C-alpha positions as CSV (number, residue, x, y, z in Angstrom):
1,X,-2.1,-33.4,2.2
2,X,-3.4,-33.7,-1.2
3,X,-4.0,-36.7,-2.7
4,X,-3.8,-35.7,-6.2
5,X,-1.0,-33.8,-5.8
6,X,2.9,-34.5,-5.2
7,X,5.6,-32.4,-4.8
8,X,8.2,-32.2,-7.4
9,X,11.4,-30.6,-7.0
10,X,12.6,-28.5,-10.0
11,X,16.0,-29.9,-11.6
12,X,16.5,-27.3,-14.3
13,X,14.9,-24.2,-16.5
14,X,16.2,-23.7,-19.6
15,X,15.1,-20.8,-21.6
16,X,13.9,-22.0,-25.6
17,X,13.3,-18.5,-26.9
18,X,12.2,-15.1,-25.7
19,X,8.7,-16.0,-24.4
20,X,9.2,-19.6,-23.3
21,X,11.3,-21.7,-21.3
22,X,11.6,-25.7,-20.7
23,X,10.9,-26.5,-17.1
24,X,12.4,-29.9,-16.2
25,X,11.7,-31.9,-13.0
26,X,13.4,-34.5,-10.8
27,X,11.2,-37.5,-10.2
28,X,12.0,-39.6,-6.8
29,X,12.3,-43.1,-7.4
30,X,9.1,-43.7,-5.4
31,X,7.4,-41.7,-7.7
32,X,8.6,-42.9,-10.9
33,X,5.4,-45.3,-11.5
34,X,3.3,-42.5,-11.0
35,X,5.1,-40.1,-13.4
36,X,5.5,-42.3,-16.1
37,X,3.7,-41.2,-19.5
38,X,2.5,-42.0,-22.0
39,X,3.4,-39.5,-25.5
40,X,1.3,-36.4,-25.9
41,X,0.3,-36.2,-22.1
42,X,0.2,-33.3,-19.9
43,X,0.8,-32.1,-16.3
44,X,-1.3,-29.9,-14.2
45,X,1.0,-27.8,-12.0
46,X,0.0,-26.0,-8.9
47,X,1.5,-23.0,-6.8
48,X,0.2,-20.5,-4.6
49,X,0.8,-16.7,-6.5
50,X,-0.2,-13.7,-4.9
51,X,-2.6,-15.3,-2.9
52,X,-4.3,-17.3,-5.4
53,X,-4.3,-21.0,-5.3
54,X,-3.4,-21.5,-9.5
55,X,-3.5,-25.0,-11.6
56,X,-2.2,-24.8,-15.0
57,X,-1.9,-27.6,-17.2
58,X,1.0,-27.8,-19.5
59,X,2.1,-30.2,-21.9
60,X,4.9,-32.9,-21.6
61,X,7.6,-31.9,-24.2
62,X,10.1,-35.3,-24.0
63,X,10.3,-38.6,-25.5
64,X,9.6,-42.1,-24.0
65,X,12.9,-42.7,-24.2
66,X,14.7,-39.3,-23.1
67,X,14.9,-40.8,-19.4
68,X,13.2,-37.4,-17.8
69,X,10.1,-35.4,-17.4
70,X,9.9,-31.8,-18.6
71,X,7.4,-29.1,-19.9
72,X,7.5,-26.2,-22.2
73,X,5.6,-22.8,-21.1
74,X,5.1,-20.1,-23.5
75,X,4.4,-16.9,-21.6
76,X,0.5,-16.2,-22.1
77,X,-0.6,-12.1,-22.3
78,X,-2.2,-11.8,-19.0
79,X,-1.3,-15.5,-18.0
80,X,-0.2,-15.2,-14.4
81,X,1.1,-18.5,-14.4
82,X,2.9,-19.1,-17.3
83,X,4.5,-15.5,-16.7
84,X,5.4,-16.4,-13.4
85,X,6.8,-19.8,-14.3
86,X,9.4,-17.5,-17.2
87,X,10.3,-14.9,-14.9
88,X,10.5,-16.2,-11.2
89,X,10.6,-20.0,-11.0
90,X,14.4,-21.3,-10.1
91,X,15.6,-24.6,-10.3
92,X,15.8,-26.4,-7.0
93,X,12.3,-24.8,-6.3
94,X,9.3,-27.3,-5.4
95,X,6.2,-27.4,-7.4
96,X,2.8,-29.1,-6.6
97,X,2.4,-31.7,-9.7
98,X,-0.4,-33.8,-10.5
99,X,0.1,-37.5,-12.6
100,X,0.3,-37.0,-16.4
101,X,-3.2,-37.1,-18.0
102,X,-4.7,-37.0,-21.2
103,X,-5.6,-38.8,-24.6
104,X,-4.0,-37.2,-27.3
105,X,-1.7,-40.3,-28.5
106,X,-2.6,-43.3,-30.4
107,X,-0.9,-46.5,-29.1
108,X,2.5,-47.1,-30.5
109,X,2.8,-50.2,-32.9
110,X,6.8,-50.8,-33.4
111,X,6.1,-53.7,-36.0
112,X,3.8,-51.0,-38.2
113,X,4.8,-49.0,-40.8
114,X,2.7,-45.6,-40.8
115,X,2.8,-42.2,-42.1
116,X,2.2,-40.0,-38.9
117,X,1.5,-36.2,-39.5
118,X,1.6,-33.7,-36.8
119,X,0.0,-29.8,-37.5
120,X,1.0,-27.2,-35.0
121,X,1.0,-23.5,-34.1
122,X,3.2,-21.8,-31.3
123,X,3.2,-23.5,-28.5
124,X,0.9,-26.7,-29.6
125,X,4.2,-27.9,-30.7
126,X,4.9,-29.1,-27.2
127,X,2.8,-32.5,-26.9
128,X,3.3,-33.0,-31.1
129,X,7.4,-32.8,-30.3
130,X,6.6,-35.7,-27.9
131,X,4.8,-37.6,-29.8
132,X,7.2,-37.0,-33.1
133,X,10.1,-38.2,-31.0
134,X,8.4,-41.6,-29.9
135,X,7.2,-42.7,-33.1
136,X,10.6,-42.0,-34.8
137,X,12.4,-44.0,-31.9
138,X,9.8,-46.7,-31.2
139,X,8.3,-47.2,-34.8
140,X,11.8,-47.6,-37.1
141,X,9.5,-48.2,-40.4
142,X,7.2,-45.2,-39.6
143,X,7.3,-41.7,-41.2
144,X,6.6,-38.3,-39.6
145,X,6.0,-35.2,-41.4
146,X,5.6,-31.9,-39.3
147,X,3.9,-28.9,-40.4
148,X,4.7,-26.2,-37.9
149,X,3.3,-22.7,-38.3
150,X,4.8,-19.6,-36.0
151,X,5.4,-15.7,-36.7
152,X,8.7,-16.1,-36.9
153,X,12.1,-18.1,-37.0
154,X,12.7,-16.5,-33.8
155,X,9.6,-17.2,-31.7
156,X,9.9,-21.0,-33.1
157,X,10.1,-23.0,-29.7
158,X,12.3,-26.3,-30.1
159,X,13.8,-25.3,-33.1
160,X,17.0,-26.8,-32.8
161,X,15.9,-30.0,-31.1
162,X,13.4,-30.5,-33.8
163,X,16.3,-29.7,-36.3
164,X,18.6,-32.3,-34.9
165,X,16.0,-34.7,-35.0
166,X,15.5,-33.9,-38.6
167,X,19.5,-34.5,-39.4
168,X,18.9,-38.1,-36.9
169,X,15.8,-38.9,-39.0
170,X,17.0,-37.8,-42.6
171,X,14.6,-40.2,-44.6
172,X,12.0,-40.5,-42.1
173,X,10.9,-37.2,-41.0
174,X,9.7,-34.3,-43.3
175,X,9.6,-31.0,-42.0
176,X,7.9,-28.1,-43.1
177,X,7.7,-24.3,-41.6
178,X,5.2,-21.8,-41.8
179,X,5.9,-18.3,-40.9
180,X,3.3,-15.5,-41.0
181,X,5.6,-12.6,-40.4
182,X,8.5,-13.7,-42.2
183,X,9.1,-14.1,-46.2
184,X,10.2,-17.5,-47.1
185,X,11.8,-18.8,-50.2
186,X,8.8,-21.1,-50.6
187,X,5.3,-19.4,-51.0
188,X,3.9,-22.4,-49.3
189,X,6.3,-21.4,-46.1
190,X,5.0,-18.2,-45.8
191,X,0.8,-17.4,-44.3
192,X,-1.3,-18.1,-42.0
193,X,-2.1,-21.5,-40.7
194,X,-6.1,-21.1,-41.7
195,X,-8.1,-24.0,-44.2
196,X,-6.7,-22.7,-47.2
197,X,-3.2,-22.7,-46.6
198,X,-3.5,-26.2,-44.5
199,X,-5.3,-27.7,-47.7
200,X,-2.3,-26.7,-49.8
201,X,0.0,-29.1,-47.8
202,X,-2.9,-31.7,-48.0
203,X,-2.4,-31.4,-51.9
204,X,1.0,-30.7,-52.5
205,X,3.0,-32.1,-49.6
206,X,1.0,-35.2,-47.5
207,X,-1.8,-36.1,-49.6
208,X,-5.0,-37.6,-47.3
209,X,-5.0,-40.7,-49.0
210,X,-1.4,-41.6,-47.2
211,X,-2.0,-40.1,-43.9
212,X,-2.6,-43.1,-41.0
213,X,-2.8,-40.5,-38.3
214,X,-2.6,-36.7,-37.8
215,X,-2.2,-34.5,-34.4
216,X,-3.2,-30.9,-34.4
217,X,-2.4,-28.3,-31.5
218,X,-2.5,-24.7,-31.8
219,X,-4.6,-21.7,-31.2
220,X,-8.5,-22.6,-31.1
221,X,-9.2,-21.3,-34.6
222,X,-6.3,-23.0,-35.8
223,X,-7.8,-26.2,-34.7
224,X,-10.9,-25.4,-36.4
225,X,-8.8,-24.4,-39.9
226,X,-7.0,-27.6,-39.7
227,X,-9.5,-29.9,-39.2
228,X,-12.3,-28.6,-41.4
229,X,-9.0,-29.0,-44.3
230,X,-8.5,-32.2,-43.3
231,X,-12.0,-33.5,-43.6
232,X,-12.1,-31.1,-46.7
233,X,-9.4,-33.6,-48.1
234,X,-11.0,-36.8,-47.1
235,X,-9.2,-37.2,-44.0
236,X,-11.7,-40.1,-41.9
237,X,-12.7,-38.4,-38.7
238,X,-11.2,-41.4,-36.8
239,X,-7.6,-40.7,-37.8
240,X,-7.7,-36.9,-37.0
241,X,-6.5,-36.0,-33.2
242,X,-6.9,-32.4,-31.9
243,X,-5.8,-31.4,-28.4
244,X,-6.9,-27.8,-27.8
245,X,-5.1,-25.4,-25.3
246,X,-7.6,-22.8,-25.0
247,X,-10.9,-21.5,-26.0
248,X,-12.1,-18.9,-28.6
249,X,-12.0,-15.0,-27.0
250,X,-15.7,-13.9,-26.4
251,X,-17.4,-11.0,-28.1
252,X,-17.5,-8.0,-26.2
253,X,-21.2,-8.7,-25.6
254,X,-20.3,-11.8,-24.0
255,X,-17.3,-10.5,-21.5
256,X,-19.0,-10.4,-18.2
257,X,-21.7,-12.7,-19.3
258,X,-22.8,-15.6,-16.6
259,X,-21.0,-18.6,-18.1
260,X,-23.1,-21.3,-15.7
261,X,-26.7,-20.4,-16.2
262,X,-29.4,-22.3,-15.0
263,X,-31.6,-24.0,-17.9
264,X,-35.1,-25.8,-18.1
265,X,-34.8,-29.3,-17.1
266,X,-32.0,-29.0,-14.4
267,X,-32.3,-30.4,-11.3
268,X,-33.5,-27.8,-8.8
269,X,-31.6,-29.8,-6.2
270,X,-29.5,-33.2,-6.8
271,X,-28.1,-35.8,-4.6
272,X,-24.3,-36.6,-6.4
273,X,-22.1,-39.7,-5.2
274,X,-18.7,-38.7,-6.3
275,X,-16.3,-41.8,-6.9
276,X,-12.6,-41.6,-6.7
277,X,-10.0,-44.1,-5.6
278,X,-12.7,-46.7,-5.1
279,X,-14.4,-44.0,-2.2
280,X,-17.7,-42.6,-2.5
281,X,-18.9,-39.4,-1.0
282,X,-22.4,-38.2,-1.1
283,X,-22.6,-34.1,-1.8
284,X,-25.8,-32.4,-2.7
285,X,-26.0,-29.8,-5.6
286,X,-28.2,-26.8,-5.3
287,X,-29.9,-25.0,-8.5
288,X,-27.3,-21.9,-9.0
289,X,-24.2,-23.7,-8.1
290,X,-21.9,-23.0,-10.8
291,X,-21.2,-26.6,-11.6
292,X,-20.9,-30.4,-10.0
293,X,-17.4,-29.5,-9.7
294,X,-17.9,-26.4,-7.7
295,X,-20.2,-28.4,-5.7
296,X,-17.6,-30.9,-4.8
297,X,-15.4,-28.4,-4.2
298,X,-17.5,-26.5,-1.8
299,X,-18.0,-29.9,-0.1
300,X,-14.7,-29.9,0.9
301,X,-13.7,-33.4,-1.9
302,X,-10.4,-33.1,-3.8
303,X,-11.0,-34.1,-7.0
304,X,-8.9,-33.1,-10.0
305,X,-9.7,-30.5,-12.3
306,X,-7.4,-27.7,-14.2
307,X,-8.9,-25.3,-16.5
308,X,-12.5,-25.2,-15.2
309,X,-13.3,-23.8,-19.1
310,X,-13.9,-26.7,-20.7
311,X,-10.8,-27.3,-22.4
312,X,-8.4,-29.3,-20.8
313,X,-10.6,-32.9,-19.6
314,X,-8.7,-33.0,-16.5
315,X,-12.0,-33.6,-14.6
316,X,-12.9,-36.0,-16.9
317,X,-15.6,-38.6,-15.3
318,X,-18.1,-41.0,-16.0
319,X,-22.0,-40.2,-15.3
320,X,-22.8,-44.0,-14.2
321,X,-26.4,-43.3,-12.8
322,X,-28.8,-40.5,-13.5
323,X,-28.4,-38.0,-16.3
324,X,-26.1,-34.5,-16.6
325,X,-25.7,-32.0,-18.9
326,X,-22.7,-29.8,-19.9
327,X,-22.1,-26.0,-20.7
328,X,-19.9,-26.7,-23.2
329,X,-17.0,-29.3,-24.3
330,X,-13.4,-28.8,-25.9
331,X,-11.6,-31.8,-24.5
332,X,-14.2,-35.1,-25.1
333,X,-15.1,-36.3,-28.2
334,X,-18.3,-37.6,-29.4
335,X,-17.7,-41.2,-28.3
336,X,-16.6,-39.9,-25.1
337,X,-19.7,-38.4,-24.7
338,X,-22.0,-41.1,-25.8
339,X,-20.0,-43.4,-23.3
340,X,-21.0,-40.8,-20.6
341,X,-18.3,-39.4,-19.5
342,X,-18.6,-35.5,-18.5
343,X,-16.4,-32.2,-17.5
344,X,-17.6,-32.1,-14.5
345,X,-16.8,-28.2,-14.4
346,X,-19.3,-27.9,-17.0
347,X,-21.8,-30.8,-15.2
348,X,-25.5,-29.8,-14.1
349,X,-27.6,-32.7,-13.0
350,X,-30.9,-32.9,-14.7
351,X,-32.5,-35.9,-12.2
352,X,-32.5,-35.7,-8.3
353,X,-29.6,-38.4,-8.4
354,X,-26.7,-38.7,-10.1
355,X,-23.4,-40.6,-9.7
356,X,-19.9,-39.8,-11.3
357,X,-17.0,-41.9,-11.0
358,X,-13.3,-40.4,-11.3
359,X,-12.2,-43.6,-11.6
360,X,-13.5,-44.7,-14.9
361,X,-10.9,-43.9,-17.4
């Protein structure tokens, strides 16, 4: 029996757009504390689909005061899990669910008067909706500006819920839609969410000097373009918070290439101590294994992971002894890396002894 996952019954599945649904879960009384979440966090779901043991992470779209646990799931082309959820999952079904994780948030300060900004693209609205609802409800003197890009109004997730929020918080919520495939009355509202477009908003709608915190979540390229525009405008890096759902698509030359390759300096063999829930277990890593995470799984250890692509951060642990390197990293900021945190799905030992702790959060 898994100690990481818990069985949760699906309470409801609500169609949101033609390509997305909202999944709500029933949380038993004895798991209420386990599934208490912070705005902006995500859930890792697990299901055997056609003989494949699959895990995928989906952001929580509920605010802290909604009294429910729900995630938004948009179909992804070629995405086995997201398409299965949209086509086959039914109320009353049970999914294996990991406790909420993620660091895409800033602590709420009820007495503060801050200006929060969300820059969302497509399904990237999901965690930002959770943040926005919580900020508006729990920081009564704060404001929120949402810049939300989609192809067209019809494909816009949570459009009715966001309009309801706008009507409820008319003086504190500014909403700006941007459509790439649908013309609007305002030139600002038409186009692609790139560096130039976001820069226009930072000049005319939300000056950088007035931003206390900005949350960015959308397609990989949009995230990079938004970050560049924010830095161009003078927004301090510490105020920019980015959640990534995926990585850039590989070029044709990269398709089929080996992702995890041995590098000069890698340990030929290493004794790796894994710490989780106060327990220690030693495994052996040998050169050629894809990562420390793979070595731990091969040894029968149950450790947290989801995407295995260096994006979600579910497999984050702290290197408390020895040295490792990462193939790639889209989840940890430079302060976390400096503090010793690594993504175990991308980690390779550089020393013959390494200790990684999943208890250091």
